[in-house]
C-alpha positions as CSV (number, residue, x, y, z in Angstrom):
1,X,79.8,104.0,117.0
2,X,79.7,106.4,120.0
3,X,79.4,110.1,119.8
4,X,81.8,112.6,121.5
5,X,81.7,112.0,125.3
6,X,79.1,109.3,125.2
7,X,77.9,107.9,128.5
8,X,77.9,104.1,128.0
9,X,75.6,101.8,130.1
10,X,77.3,98.6,129.1
11,X,80.8,97.3,128.9
12,X,82.5,97.7,125.6
13,X,85.6,96.5,123.9
14,X,87.0,98.6,121.0
15,X,89.7,97.1,118.8
16,X,91.9,98.9,116.4
17,X,91.1,97.7,112.8
18,X,94.7,98.1,111.8
19,X,95.8,95.4,114.3
20,X,96.9,91.9,112.9
21,X,95.5,89.3,115.3
22,X,96.8,86.0,116.4
23,X,95.9,83.6,119.2
24,X,98.5,85.0,121.5
25,X,97.2,88.6,121.2
26,X,93.6,87.5,121.4
27,X,94.2,85.7,124.7
28,X,96.1,88.7,126.1
29,X,93.1,91.0,125.4
30,X,90.5,88.5,126.7
31,X,92.5,88.2,130.0
32,X,92.3,92.0,130.4
33,X,88.6,92.0,129.6
34,X,87.8,89.3,132.2
35,X,89.3,91.6,134.9
36,X,86.5,94.1,134.2
37,X,88.8,97.0,134.6
38,X,88.9,100.1,132.4
39,X,92.0,99.6,130.3
40,X,93.7,101.0,127.3
41,X,96.0,98.6,125.5
42,X,98.9,100.0,123.5
43,X,101.8,99.0,121.4
44,X,104.4,101.7,121.0
45,X,102.5,104.9,119.9
46,X,99.5,103.0,118.6
47,X,96.4,101.9,120.5
48,X,95.5,98.2,120.2
49,X,92.3,97.9,122.1
50,X,90.3,99.7,124.8
51,X,88.0,98.1,127.4
52,X,85.4,100.2,129.3
53,X,83.2,99.0,132.0
54,X,80.0,101.0,132.7
55,X,79.3,103.7,133.4
56,X,82.2,105.6,131.8
57,X,82.5,108.4,129.4
58,X,84.3,107.6,126.1
59,X,85.7,110.4,124.1
60,X,86.8,110.2,120.4
61,X,89.9,112.1,121.5
62,X,91.0,109.0,123.2
63,X,91.4,107.3,119.8
64,X,92.4,110.2,117.5
65,X,95.4,111.6,119.2
66,X,98.9,110.3,118.8
67,X,99.7,108.9,121.2
68,X,96.1,108.4,122.4
69,X,95.0,110.2,125.5
70,X,94.8,108.0,128.7
71,X,92.0,109.4,130.9
72,X,91.7,109.1,134.6
73,X,90.4,105.8,135.9
74,X,91.9,103.9,132.9
75,X,94.8,101.7,133.3
76,X,97.4,101.4,130.6
77,X,98.8,98.1,129.4
78,X,101.5,97.5,126.9
79,X,101.0,94.6,124.4
80,X,103.2,93.1,121.8
81,X,101.2,93.6,118.6
82,X,101.5,94.3,114.9
83,X,99.7,97.5,114.0
84,X,99.6,98.4,110.2
85,X,100.6,101.9,109.4
86,X,101.7,101.7,105.8
87,X,101.1,99.3,102.8
88,X,104.6,97.7,103.2
89,X,103.6,96.5,106.7
90,X,100.9,94.3,105.1
91,X,103.2,93.0,102.5
92,X,106.0,92.2,105.1
93,X,103.7,90.4,107.5
94,X,101.6,88.5,105.0
95,X,103.7,85.3,105.1
96,X,103.3,85.0,108.9
97,X,99.5,85.5,108.5
98,X,99.3,82.7,105.9
99,X,101.1,80.4,108.2
100,X,98.8,81.3,111.1
101,X,95.7,80.8,108.9
102,X,97.0,77.4,107.8
103,X,97.3,76.2,111.4
104,X,93.7,77.5,112.2
105,X,92.2,76.0,109.0
106,X,93.7,72.5,109.3
107,X,93.6,72.1,113.1
108,X,90.7,69.7,113.0
109,X,91.0,68.4,109.4
110,X,92.4,64.9,108.8
111,X,92.3,65.0,105.0
112,X,94.0,68.1,103.8
113,X,94.1,67.0,100.1
114,X,90.5,67.1,99.0
115,X,90.8,68.0,95.3
116,X,92.2,66.2,92.3
117,X,96.0,66.1,92.4
118,X,97.7,64.5,89.4
119,X,100.1,61.7,90.2
120,X,102.9,63.6,88.4
121,X,102.4,66.7,90.6
122,X,104.8,67.1,93.6
123,X,103.7,68.2,97.0
124,X,106.6,68.5,99.4
125,X,106.0,68.0,102.3
126,X,102.4,67.0,101.8
127,X,101.6,67.8,105.5
128,X,102.1,71.5,104.8
129,X,99.7,71.6,101.9
130,X,95.9,72.1,101.9
131,X,94.0,71.5,98.6
132,X,90.3,72.3,98.6
133,X,87.3,70.5,97.0
134,X,87.0,70.4,93.2
135,X,90.5,72.0,92.9
136,X,92.5,70.5,90.0
137,X,96.3,70.3,90.2
138,X,97.7,69.3,86.8
139,X,100.8,67.2,86.0
140,X,104.3,68.7,86.5
141,X,103.1,71.2,89.2
142,X,105.6,71.5,92.1
143,X,104.2,72.8,95.4
144,X,107.2,73.4,97.6
145,X,105.9,73.8,101.2
146,X,109.2,73.3,102.8
147,X,109.6,77.0,103.4
148,X,106.0,77.5,104.6
149,X,102.4,76.2,104.1
150,X,100.4,76.4,100.9
151,X,96.6,76.8,101.0
152,X,94.7,76.3,97.8
153,X,90.9,76.7,98.3
154,X,88.0,75.1,96.4
155,X,87.5,75.2,92.7
156,X,91.0,76.3,91.8
157,X,92.8,75.2,88.6
158,X,96.6,75.0,88.7
159,X,97.8,74.3,85.1
160,X,100.9,72.2,84.2
161,X,104.4,73.4,84.8
162,X,103.6,75.7,87.8
163,X,106.0,76.2,90.7
164,X,104.5,77.4,94.1
165,X,106.8,78.1,97.1
166,X,105.1,78.7,100.4
167,X,103.8,80.4,102.3
168,X,101.1,81.0,99.7
169,X,97.3,81.3,99.8
170,X,95.1,81.0,96.7
171,X,91.4,81.6,96.9
172,X,88.5,79.9,95.1
173,X,87.8,80.0,91.3
174,X,91.3,81.3,90.6
175,X,93.3,80.0,87.6
176,X,97.1,79.7,88.0
177,X,98.4,79.6,84.4
178,X,101.1,77.3,82.9
179,X,104.6,78.4,83.7
180,X,103.7,80.6,86.7
181,X,106.2,80.9,89.5
182,X,104.6,82.0,92.8
183,X,106.9,82.6,95.7
184,X,106.4,83.0,99.5
185,X,104.3,85.7,101.1
186,X,101.8,85.8,98.2
187,X,98.0,85.8,98.5
188,X,95.8,85.6,95.5
189,X,92.1,86.4,95.9
190,X,88.8,85.1,94.5
191,X,88.4,84.5,90.8
192,X,91.8,85.8,89.7
193,X,94.1,84.9,86.8
194,X,97.8,84.6,87.7
195,X,100.9,84.0,85.5
196,X,104.5,85.0,85.2
197,X,106.6,85.6,88.4
198,X,104.9,86.7,91.6
199,X,106.7,87.2,94.9
200,X,105.6,88.5,98.3
201,X,102.5,90.2,96.9
202,X,98.8,90.5,97.8
203,X,96.3,90.4,94.9
204,X,92.6,91.0,95.7
205,X,89.6,89.4,94.0
206,X,88.8,89.6,90.3
207,X,92.3,90.9,89.4
208,X,94.2,89.6,86.4
209,X,97.9,89.1,86.0
210,X,97.4,86.6,83.2
211,X,100.7,86.9,81.3
212,X,104.4,87.0,81.8
213,X,106.2,89.7,83.8
214,X,107.3,90.2,87.4
215,X,105.2,91.4,90.3
216,X,107.1,91.7,93.6
217,X,106.4,93.1,97.1
218,X,103.3,94.7,95.9
219,X,99.6,95.3,96.9
220,X,96.9,95.1,94.3
221,X,93.2,95.9,94.7
222,X,90.2,94.4,93.0
223,X,89.3,94.5,89.2
224,X,92.9,95.3,88.1
225,X,94.3,94.1,84.8
226,X,98.1,93.9,84.5
227,X,99.1,93.9,80.8
228,X,101.4,91.3,79.3
229,X,105.1,91.7,80.3
230,X,104.4,94.5,82.8
231,X,107.3,94.5,85.3
232,X,107.7,96.3,88.6
233,X,110.9,97.0,90.4
234,X,111.0,96.0,94.1
235,X,114.7,96.7,94.8
236,X,116.8,99.8,94.1
237,X,120.0,99.4,92.2
238,X,122.0,100.8,95.1
239,X,120.1,98.4,97.6
240,X,119.1,101.5,99.6
241,X,115.9,102.1,101.5
242,X,112.9,103.0,99.4
243,X,111.1,106.4,99.6
244,X,107.3,106.2,99.0
245,X,104.9,109.2,98.4
246,X,102.1,109.0,100.9
247,X,99.4,111.8,100.9
248,X,101.7,114.0,98.9
249,X,104.8,113.6,101.2
250,X,107.8,111.4,100.8
251,X,107.9,108.7,103.5
252,X,111.0,106.7,104.3
253,X,109.8,103.1,104.3
254,X,112.9,101.7,105.8
255,X,112.5,98.8,103.5
256,X,115.0,97.4,101.0
257,X,112.2,95.6,99.1
258,X,108.9,97.3,98.2
259,X,107.2,97.3,94.8
260,X,103.9,99.1,94.1
261,X,100.4,99.7,95.4
262,X,97.6,99.8,92.8
263,X,94.0,100.8,93.5
264,X,90.8,99.1,92.3
265,X,89.9,99.2,88.6
266,X,93.4,100.3,87.5
267,X,95.2,98.8,84.5
268,X,98.6,98.7,82.8
269,X,99.3,98.3,79.1
270,X,101.7,95.7,77.7
271,X,105.4,96.1,78.5
272,X,104.7,98.8,81.2
273,X,107.6,99.4,83.6
274,X,106.7,100.4,87.2
275,X,109.4,101.9,89.4
276,X,110.3,100.9,93.0
277,X,107.8,102.2,95.6
278,X,105.2,103.4,93.1
279,X,101.7,104.4,94.3
280,X,98.9,104.1,91.6
281,X,95.5,105.3,92.5
282,X,92.0,104.0,91.7
283,X,90.8,103.8,88.1
284,X,94.0,104.5,86.4
285,X,95.0,103.5,82.8
286,X,98.8,103.4,82.6
287,X,100.8,102.6,79.5
288,X,103.7,103.7,77.3
289,X,107.5,103.5,77.2
290,X,109.8,104.5,80.2
291,X,108.8,104.6,83.8
292,X,105.6,106.6,84.7
293,X,105.8,108.8,87.8
294,X,106.2,107.1,91.2
295,X,102.9,108.7,92.4
296,X,99.9,108.5,90.1
297,X,96.6,110.1,91.3
298,X,93.2,108.5,91.0
299,X,91.7,108.5,87.5
300,X,94.9,109.1,85.6
301,X,95.3,108.2,82.0
302,X,98.7,108.0,80.3
303,X,102.3,107.3,81.3
304,X,105.8,108.8,81.5
305,X,105.2,111.6,79.0
306,X,101.7,112.7,80.0
307,X,99.1,112.0,82.6
308,X,95.6,113.4,82.0
309,X,92.3,113.0,83.7
310,X,90.6,109.8,82.7
311,X,87.0,110.7,81.6
312,X,84.5,109.1,84.0
313,X,82.2,107.9,81.2
314,X,85.0,106.2,79.4
315,X,86.2,104.6,82.6
316,X,82.8,103.4,83.6
317,X,82.3,101.8,80.1
318,X,85.5,99.9,80.5
319,X,84.8,98.9,84.2
320,X,81.4,97.5,83.3
321,X,82.8,95.5,80.4
322,X,85.3,93.9,82.8
323,X,82.9,93.1,85.6
324,X,80.3,91.7,83.2
325,X,82.9,89.2,81.8
326,X,82.9,87.6,85.3
327,X,79.1,87.8,85.7
328,X,79.2,90.7,88.1
329,X,77.2,94.0,87.8
330,X,78.6,97.2,89.3
331,X,76.1,98.3,91.9
332,X,74.8,101.9,92.0
333,X,76.6,102.3,95.4
334,X,79.9,101.4,93.8
335,X,79.3,103.7,90.9
336,X,78.4,106.5,93.3
337,X,81.6,105.9,95.3
338,X,83.8,105.9,92.2
339,X,82.1,109.1,90.9
340,X,82.9,110.8,94.3
341,X,86.5,109.7,93.9
342,X,86.5,111.1,90.4
343,X,85.0,114.4,91.4
344,X,87.5,114.8,94.2
345,X,90.4,114.1,91.7
346,X,88.9,116.5,89.2
347,X,88.7,119.4,91.7
348,X,92.5,119.2,92.5
């Protein structure tokens, strides 16, 4: 990355990592780049991309200010783009991303059904379903792709009596357990376990929701374990917009539906109830009756009655036990990062 006021001797394209790309946006940016003119590309108050032809000075101020500073000799172009600002943006736009990925993935594939699909499984319509190699779809599974495509990657097991309604994406080595109901806008990562009811949620790799309970409009990190019959609320009883605590401040999401965000290595006990718009940090162990707070800091241990600091040695012992069950060893770099998060939480 450049330093403050770097003099660049080559042309450069900088792209905002919070931007969700599709073919249309990519073509718009490439067209601007081909013109070889210094250009800042924006959407509303956010920058989307910046192209600089040599020799020009680039300042970090051009990226950090809101709205970003437009220096002399730079043209400004407005683009229609999706720029992620909050977790609910990712949840809201996930269904469209899955549909876009399906088109890209199957563009040049004739045979979309490459796994073992039982004759008593239903794929409707079949043209909107991709089944990867060595994936097993058991009898009495219904994949309803009439509302959006379904992508199931290699080496997935979908057990009997499962209902999947697209758009949905399921990554390799994941097991969808009997009786699961998975609804549109859901992505499930590598080597996960999924059961119960899941709707409009993103679940990252090595995370378990292996039992009954509802997960809706939520974003889960890696190495999470959701206890049996844990339920989260994604809709207020008065149907009003949901307030979410971000960096210690209440932010109006403007959303009627939003569940929870849970950081890596966090867990819930059985029958845990999570309120609408709850933020749970990294390495938390949440359990007990009644709703815990709607903002739970990193390394918290407890529930509605008491939240205490989760001892790092006890956390690490549990985390290693979980990762080793999947044949994964926590690296020294990961442990160092987690320890830094713990020390930061401890100092507050």
